[in-house]
Phi, psi and omega in degrees: 000135180292150179275132183299326180296321180291319178298317182299320185271345186224043187306307184297320179295320179299312180298318181297316183286328176294333178295332177296330177273007180058038180272098190297329185272010188305304186297317181298309184290322180294320176297322177296318179297315180300314181295315179295327179293322176298314180294322179295316181292325175295318178295322178296319179296317179296317180296317179296322179296317179294319179296320179296318179296319179296320179294322179295317178295323180298321178293321178297318180299318179298317180295318180295320180295322179294329182273002179080013181264069186293322182296316178297322179297318180295324178297316180291329179301327177297323178293322180294328178296319178295319180295323178297323177294317177297318180300318179297320180297315179294321178296322178295319178296316180300314180298319180297316180295320179296321178292321177296317178297315180300317181300319180288315182299330178293342180269351187262124180289170177292154176285134175288148174300155183295344180270356182292128179287149175288154179156165184243333187232168177304334178295342181267001178292152185257120177284119183250346180199145176217138185224141171086165179258139176296138184295141177266091183263152177293162183300331182269017178301141185264143171290163189298329180292330176282324175296320179299321178288318182300317184257009178055052183261321184220132180247101181285323181292322177296322176299321177297318179298316185284322186224300183160179179298142179091010179231074185289158175252120178269138187226150172052235181291339174294317177292321180293325177295320176302309182296322179297316180296318179300311182293321178298313181296320180292319179296320179294321179296321178298316178298332180277000176096013178272139177270125183280133173231153176241095187273168173296155176259004171240136180230160178272177182299321181300320180291316179295325176292320186299325182258004172094007175288325174249139004266027188272327192234034181306318185289346181263352182252148173279129185247126175269096192296321184300319183258358181054051177239158181240135173285134190290138173278344181192152178293347175309321187295301180291325184292317178295324181289351172305330186257017174292131180061033179244138173250115181269164170272147179302326181292344180277348183275144357278149171268127185237116178234151172223160179198146173261133173211155160289151180235149186229124179220132182290329179049049181300135177083010180266110180219169172100183186295331183287351179246016183287153177061234182268003187296326178207118185238162174271333175228131179205163181262144181206144170255129183246140172247136184226135176230142168251118192235162174291137182306325182284349185240003189291329180282330171292323176297317178300317179297320178297320179293320179298316180293326179295314178297320178300322179295321178299314182293324177296316180294331177278359178061038180253132173292135183213166173221156180247131180244138167267120186288140176283168183303321184284346183252002181277159176286164180305320189266347189278146171262329177202131182228135168252132171256142172250132180236137174257153180270127180265109190299313183285326178278343179057048177204165180273139179238127177291130180237348181202146167231134172239131189224148169252124179261359185049235183261007186298315178281317186294334175293319175292319184283342190057045177266112188229171173220155179255120183281181185294341177269003179085003180277136179265129179217163181288138173277175172253146177244145179221153174208163178201152174276127184214057010220171170280133191280322192305309184283337171297313178299317180302313182291321179298316180295313185289312187288336186254013179286138178223169176301333181274341182145195182258119181280144180263134177302146184305321185296338182267349185303320177296340183264320179280325186063021167215148186258350182208147174255116180213000000 
């Protein structure tokens, strides 16, 4: 959530930068916030004035009572009752204005970083890095869903029987490959200095609000209505919320956590060939990396996270590219996002497997996640997160790109985890 002080001091800049995100209501809502903030501050001034007058009368009453002038004191007490009524009226106005401001700010996305390219669709994203050669597969190369059936690795139809579309059942070496990737990603994160946590996969409204899923993405999350809990779309939500209402020491920054969880997304309206097989699921496994960083170092932190994900893809021997997302393709909460895409040999297209994002103070303002600097001043930290990595499309690319007449070869880095070198 944007800070009202920043909006007040940088109104034109805020509107201009929100236009990069193609946020049509920017000027209207920001002007409303500015006006409500003026009214809120006036109400605060009036309330403070009444309170000061009431305090002054209270001191007079005390002095009169000490002097034995009870009748005069009782007369003034009548005035304090009137002031208390006025104070309540001003407090009610103040509360109302604050609620109106809060309601509007919840509708306003984060400001994009000044380096974010303009654009409306994924086609406008900027390719900033590309690595590896696309695999030279024969014309009869199979897509991963056919390979999964051929080698009995993943049963999509059984998942439909048990739950519904988008909930595959992994079997045999398919299940072992999943487990191998999870353990490999967690071990690599540990070597990179991330502390592993195993968070709940259900969160409350406060947690979903804290990281920006609510009120923006209600329709994309599974809601457990009886208990009013949400199944997590990513481990980012519970891991970042560990620091809700926490004041850290500057010496503790950056805080680096990682976690493996299943993730759940309704993906409403997702149909067609581009969501076939593992391309888009309702339940999938992912390892998430999360950092709470010093504001002056968060973009260097983001670059480090981007390079770390790139190293994982390099070690998996997958061709990939890095995109800087344009304003129109960024998430509601992000200030700057890099997407990593791997090339799917049989499908002959790029598949997104990771996003790394800097949210600056957008999440931490909601979370009240702060740190105390060396001068004793308390300020908001920056939050960042990244997929390192989401498994479904990684598995899809590994199966497709490594298929041979003898079977599917396993990348060397995974051999200690799979304990088999080929799927046949």
